[in-house]
C-alpha positions as CSV (number, residue, x, y, z in Angstrom):
1,X,-6.0,-6.7,-10.3
2,X,-5.7,-10.0,-8.6
3,X,-2.9,-12.6,-8.8
4,X,-3.3,-16.2,-8.0
5,X,-0.8,-17.5,-5.4
6,X,-0.3,-20.5,-3.2
7,X,0.0,-20.3,0.5
8,X,0.5,-23.0,3.1
9,X,-1.8,-23.0,6.1
10,X,-1.7,-25.0,9.3
11,X,-4.2,-27.8,9.0
12,X,-6.0,-26.9,12.2
13,X,-6.2,-23.3,11.1
14,X,-7.6,-24.3,7.7
15,X,-10.2,-26.5,9.3
16,X,-11.3,-23.6,11.6
17,X,-11.5,-21.3,8.6
18,X,-13.6,-23.8,6.6
19,X,-16.0,-24.1,9.6
20,X,-16.8,-20.4,9.6
21,X,-16.2,-19.2,6.0
22,X,-18.1,-20.5,3.0
23,X,-15.8,-22.2,0.4
24,X,-16.4,-19.5,-2.2
25,X,-15.5,-16.8,0.4
26,X,-12.1,-18.1,1.6
27,X,-10.0,-16.0,-0.8
28,X,-11.8,-12.8,0.0
29,X,-11.6,-13.6,3.8
30,X,-7.8,-14.2,3.5
31,X,-7.3,-11.1,1.4
32,X,-9.2,-8.9,3.9
33,X,-7.3,-10.5,6.9
34,X,-3.9,-9.9,5.3
35,X,-4.9,-6.3,4.4
36,X,-6.0,-5.7,8.0
37,X,-2.8,-7.2,9.4
38,X,-0.7,-5.1,7.0
39,X,-2.5,-1.9,8.0
40,X,-1.9,-2.6,11.6
41,X,1.8,-3.3,11.0
42,X,2.2,-0.1,9.0
43,X,0.4,1.9,11.7
44,X,2.8,0.4,14.3
45,X,5.8,1.2,12.1
46,X,4.7,4.8,11.7
47,X,4.1,5.2,15.4
48,X,7.6,3.7,16.2
49,X,9.2,6.1,13.7
50,X,7.3,9.1,15.2
51,X,8.4,8.0,18.7
52,X,12.0,7.7,17.6
53,X,11.9,11.1,16.0
54,X,10.3,12.6,19.0
55,X,13.0,11.2,21.3
56,X,15.8,12.2,18.9
57,X,14.6,15.8,18.9
58,X,14.0,16.1,22.6
59,X,17.2,18.1,23.2
60,X,16.3,20.5,20.4
61,X,12.8,21.1,21.8
62,X,14.3,21.7,25.3
63,X,16.7,24.3,23.9
64,X,14.0,26.0,21.9
65,X,11.7,26.0,24.9
66,X,14.5,27.6,27.0
67,X,15.0,30.3,24.3
68,X,11.3,31.2,24.5
69,X,10.9,30.9,28.3
70,X,11.5,34.7,28.9
71,X,9.0,35.6,26.2
72,X,6.4,33.3,27.6
73,X,6.4,35.1,30.9
74,X,6.7,38.6,29.5
75,X,3.9,40.9,30.5
76,X,2.6,38.6,33.3
77,X,2.4,40.0,36.8
78,X,5.0,38.6,39.1
């Protein structure tokens, strides 16, 4: 499904776009460019959320690692 909308582009940007993209391909080009930019922003948001979660659970991981430290070395020669 497509929806027609109006966007405002900087005149210089529009002129550059018209130089490299055929008139009948501008909508497709803009649609693909927006999709790529959104995908990049979504990936960055997910990475940021994962980083925040990793930092927030650092103390829990450290405590869990300390609990298992004795078992990790069990059976190894000293």
